[in-house]
C-alpha positions as CSV (number, residue, x, y, z in Angstrom):
1,X,213.4,117.8,116.9
2,X,214.3,114.1,117.2
3,X,216.9,113.0,114.6
4,X,216.7,109.6,113.0
5,X,219.0,107.3,111.1
6,X,218.4,103.9,109.6
7,X,219.9,100.4,109.7
8,X,219.0,98.3,106.7
9,X,219.7,94.5,106.8
10,X,220.8,93.1,103.5
11,X,223.5,90.6,104.1
12,X,221.9,87.2,104.7
13,X,222.8,84.0,103.0
14,X,219.5,83.8,101.0
15,X,219.8,80.0,101.0
16,X,216.1,79.6,100.0
17,X,216.7,81.4,96.8
18,X,220.0,79.6,96.0
19,X,222.2,82.3,97.4
20,X,220.9,85.0,95.1
21,X,221.2,88.6,96.2
22,X,217.7,89.3,97.5
23,X,218.0,93.0,98.1
24,X,218.6,93.4,94.3
25,X,215.5,91.6,93.3
26,X,213.2,94.0,91.4
27,X,209.6,94.3,92.3
28,X,207.4,97.0,90.8
29,X,210.3,98.5,88.8
30,X,212.7,99.0,91.7
31,X,215.0,96.8,93.8
32,X,214.0,95.8,97.3
33,X,217.1,97.7,98.5
34,X,216.1,100.9,96.7
35,X,212.6,100.5,98.1
36,X,213.9,100.2,101.7
37,X,216.2,103.2,101.2
38,X,213.3,105.3,99.8
39,X,211.0,104.2,102.6
40,X,213.2,105.4,105.5
41,X,214.5,108.4,103.6
42,X,210.9,109.6,103.1
43,X,210.5,109.6,106.9
44,X,213.6,111.7,107.5
45,X,216.4,109.2,107.9
46,X,219.7,111.1,107.6
47,X,222.4,108.5,107.7
48,X,221.5,105.1,106.3
49,X,223.8,102.2,107.3
50,X,223.4,99.0,105.3
51,X,224.6,95.8,106.9
52,X,225.9,94.0,103.9
53,X,228.8,93.9,101.5
54,X,228.6,96.8,99.0
55,X,225.8,96.0,96.6
56,X,225.9,99.2,94.5
57,X,228.3,102.1,93.9
58,X,225.7,104.8,93.4
59,X,223.9,104.9,96.7
60,X,224.2,107.5,99.4
61,X,224.6,104.9,102.2
62,X,227.3,103.5,104.4
63,X,228.2,99.8,104.2
64,X,229.1,97.8,107.2
65,X,229.7,94.1,107.8
66,X,229.5,92.0,110.9
67,X,232.7,90.0,111.5
68,X,232.6,87.2,110.8
69,X,230.0,87.5,108.0
70,X,226.6,85.8,108.1
71,X,226.2,86.2,111.9
72,X,222.5,86.9,111.6
73,X,220.4,90.1,111.7
74,X,221.3,90.9,115.3
75,X,225.0,90.8,114.5
76,X,224.3,93.1,111.6
77,X,222.4,95.6,113.8
78,X,225.2,95.6,116.4
79,X,227.8,96.3,113.7
80,X,225.7,99.0,112.1
81,X,225.0,100.7,115.5
82,X,228.6,102.0,115.6
83,X,227.8,104.2,112.6
84,X,224.5,105.6,113.9
85,X,224.5,109.1,115.3
86,X,220.8,110.0,115.6
87,X,218.5,109.9,118.6
88,X,216.4,107.2,117.0
89,X,217.0,104.6,114.3
90,X,214.8,102.7,111.9
91,X,215.6,99.0,111.6
92,X,214.3,97.5,108.3
93,X,215.0,94.2,106.5
94,X,215.7,94.6,102.8
95,X,213.5,91.8,101.6
96,X,210.2,93.6,102.0
97,X,208.2,94.5,98.8
98,X,205.9,96.8,100.8
99,X,208.6,98.7,102.6
100,X,207.1,102.2,102.0
101,X,203.6,101.2,103.2
102,X,205.0,99.3,106.2
103,X,207.3,102.2,107.3
104,X,204.4,104.6,106.9
105,X,202.7,102.8,109.8
106,X,205.5,103.4,112.2
107,X,205.4,106.6,114.4
108,X,207.5,109.6,113.4
109,X,208.8,109.7,116.9
110,X,209.0,107.0,119.6
111,X,206.5,107.8,122.4
112,X,208.0,108.9,125.8
113,X,206.8,105.7,127.5
114,X,208.5,103.4,125.0
115,X,211.9,102.3,123.7
116,X,210.6,101.7,120.2
117,X,207.8,100.5,118.0
118,X,207.5,97.7,115.5
119,X,204.7,96.3,113.3
120,X,202.7,93.3,114.6
121,X,200.7,91.1,112.3
122,X,200.0,88.5,115.0
123,X,203.8,88.2,115.6
124,X,206.2,91.0,116.5
125,X,207.9,92.1,113.3
126,X,211.1,93.4,114.9
127,X,212.7,94.1,111.6
128,X,210.1,96.7,110.7
129,X,210.7,99.0,113.6
130,X,211.9,102.3,114.9
131,X,213.9,102.4,118.2
132,X,215.7,104.7,120.5
133,X,219.3,104.5,119.7
134,X,220.5,104.5,123.3
135,X,218.1,101.8,124.3
136,X,219.2,99.7,121.4
137,X,222.9,100.2,122.2
138,X,222.3,99.2,125.8
139,X,220.5,96.0,124.8
140,X,223.2,95.2,122.3
141,X,226.0,95.6,124.8
142,X,224.6,92.8,126.9
143,X,224.8,90.2,124.1
144,X,227.8,87.9,123.8
145,X,229.9,87.6,120.6
146,X,228.6,90.9,119.3
147,X,225.2,89.4,118.7
148,X,226.3,86.6,116.5
149,X,223.5,84.0,116.0
150,X,221.3,85.8,118.6
151,X,217.6,86.1,118.2
152,X,215.8,89.4,117.7
153,X,213.9,88.6,120.9
154,X,217.3,88.4,122.8
155,X,218.1,91.9,121.6
156,X,214.7,93.5,121.9
157,X,212.6,91.4,124.2
158,X,213.7,93.4,127.3
159,X,212.8,96.7,125.8
160,X,209.5,98.5,125.9
161,X,208.4,98.1,122.3
162,X,205.0,99.3,121.2
163,X,203.2,96.9,118.8
164,X,201.6,98.6,115.8
165,X,198.9,96.4,114.3
166,X,199.4,95.7,110.6
167,X,197.9,93.4,108.1
168,X,200.2,90.5,107.2
169,X,200.1,91.7,103.5
170,X,202.3,94.6,104.6
171,X,204.9,92.4,106.4
172,X,205.2,89.6,103.9
173,X,208.8,89.3,102.9
174,X,210.6,87.5,100.1
175,X,212.1,84.3,101.3
176,X,211.6,82.0,98.3
177,X,211.3,82.2,94.6
178,X,207.5,81.7,95.0
179,X,207.4,84.7,97.3
180,X,209.1,86.8,94.7
181,X,206.7,85.7,92.0
182,X,203.8,86.5,94.3
183,X,205.2,89.9,95.2
184,X,205.7,90.8,91.5
185,X,202.1,89.8,90.7
186,X,200.4,91.4,93.7
187,X,201.9,94.9,94.2
188,X,201.4,98.1,92.4
189,X,202.3,101.8,93.0
190,X,200.3,104.0,95.2
191,X,199.9,107.8,94.9
192,X,202.4,108.3,97.7
193,X,205.1,106.3,95.8
194,X,204.8,103.2,98.0
195,X,203.0,100.0,97.2
196,X,199.6,98.5,97.6
197,X,199.3,94.8,98.2
198,X,196.3,92.9,96.8
199,X,195.5,90.0,99.1
200,X,195.6,86.6,97.4
201,X,193.8,85.0,100.3
202,X,190.5,83.5,99.2
203,X,187.4,84.1,101.4
204,X,185.8,80.9,102.6
205,X,182.9,81.2,100.2
206,X,185.3,81.1,97.2
207,X,186.1,77.5,98.2
208,X,182.5,76.3,98.5
209,X,182.5,74.6,95.0
210,X,185.8,72.8,95.7
211,X,184.6,71.7,99.1
212,X,181.4,70.4,97.7
213,X,183.3,68.5,95.0
214,X,185.5,66.9,97.7
215,X,182.5,66.0,99.8
216,X,180.8,64.3,96.9
217,X,184.0,62.4,95.8
218,X,184.7,61.1,99.3
219,X,181.1,60.7,100.5
220,X,181.4,63.4,103.2
221,X,178.6,65.2,105.0
222,X,178.1,69.0,104.5
223,X,179.7,69.9,107.8
224,X,182.7,67.6,107.6
225,X,184.9,70.2,105.9
226,X,185.2,73.3,108.2
227,X,186.6,75.7,105.7
228,X,187.0,78.7,107.9
229,X,188.6,76.7,110.7
230,X,191.2,75.2,108.4
231,X,192.0,78.6,106.8
232,X,192.4,80.1,110.2
233,X,194.7,77.2,111.2
234,X,196.9,77.8,108.1
235,X,197.1,81.5,108.8
236,X,198.1,81.1,112.4
237,X,200.8,78.5,111.6
238,X,202.1,80.5,108.7
239,X,202.5,83.5,111.0
240,X,203.8,81.7,114.0
241,X,206.1,79.1,112.4
242,X,206.6,79.4,108.6
243,X,204.3,79.3,105.5
244,X,205.4,75.8,104.4
245,X,204.3,74.5,107.9
246,X,200.7,75.4,107.2
247,X,199.7,72.5,104.9
248,X,201.7,70.1,107.0
249,X,199.9,71.2,110.1
250,X,196.5,71.0,108.5
251,X,197.3,67.4,107.5
252,X,198.5,66.5,111.1
253,X,195.3,68.1,112.5
254,X,193.2,66.0,110.3
255,X,195.1,62.9,111.1
256,X,194.8,63.5,114.9
257,X,191.1,64.4,114.6
258,X,190.5,61.2,112.6
259,X,192.3,59.0,115.1
260,X,190.2,60.6,117.9
261,X,187.0,59.7,116.2
262,X,186.6,62.3,113.5
263,X,183.7,64.3,115.0
264,X,183.5,68.1,114.6
265,X,184.5,68.4,118.3
266,X,187.6,66.2,117.6
267,X,188.5,68.5,114.7
268,X,188.1,71.6,116.8
269,X,190.3,70.2,119.5
270,X,193.0,69.1,117.1
271,X,193.1,72.4,115.3
272,X,193.1,74.3,118.7
273,X,196.1,72.3,119.9
274,X,198.1,73.0,116.7
275,X,197.3,76.7,116.8
276,X,198.4,76.9,120.5
277,X,201.7,75.3,119.5
278,X,202.1,77.7,116.6
279,X,201.4,80.8,118.7
280,X,204.1,79.8,121.2
281,X,206.6,78.6,118.7
282,X,208.6,81.9,118.5
283,X,209.1,81.8,122.3
284,X,210.2,78.1,122.6
């Protein structure tokens, strides 16, 4: 039987929440750290190594820190790998309110033709994955400076990693105070002890009244506001770049389309160009 350990990443700067300790944020009655531990433990993780300064005294985990601190997730993984003993290892960020449901989607064993598996919501979510320990060590050994400031793609891009399709509601992490507020208002327990996320994304028809009011106010024609197109643009940019980039990109697409003439074709072309940029942003 294949053995499995886990590496949990909990030592970032959390600059977008004023340096607060994100893994200790409570969502649905438990901290994000406890949720991550429970998620990997429920799938057989024996040794759990947390890349962070000690955050609690009552947890059956090992704490490890990259040197110097704040070297990024890859540096944390490299430092934690020295403590891993199992054939395979979960890698999970501790800022995920839906940790149990997300880990449930990963295979209980890496397939023979792969080095690992991770969730994919349109982007590879490397930090929600399960990997062969040997393959991960070999990839880590090729990185300079023990992985400091390296990207996850630098570590895992050369491995055979199976993409597991997942809804973005299961991969949405807590980066900001607004994210925390949304996580606390949109998750609830499931029968399996995990969480279920209620999507807060409105369907296009829910925006019809607002669209009609905008059209009346600014003397626009019925087809001048392509709701579905703009929502798709926002989704693709949020996934490919960052959520705050979505409204900015929508504004730029509108500006470019207006300068080109403002026809539906001009709008389609401007949106397509922005989406193409967003989808390639991670690989730039």
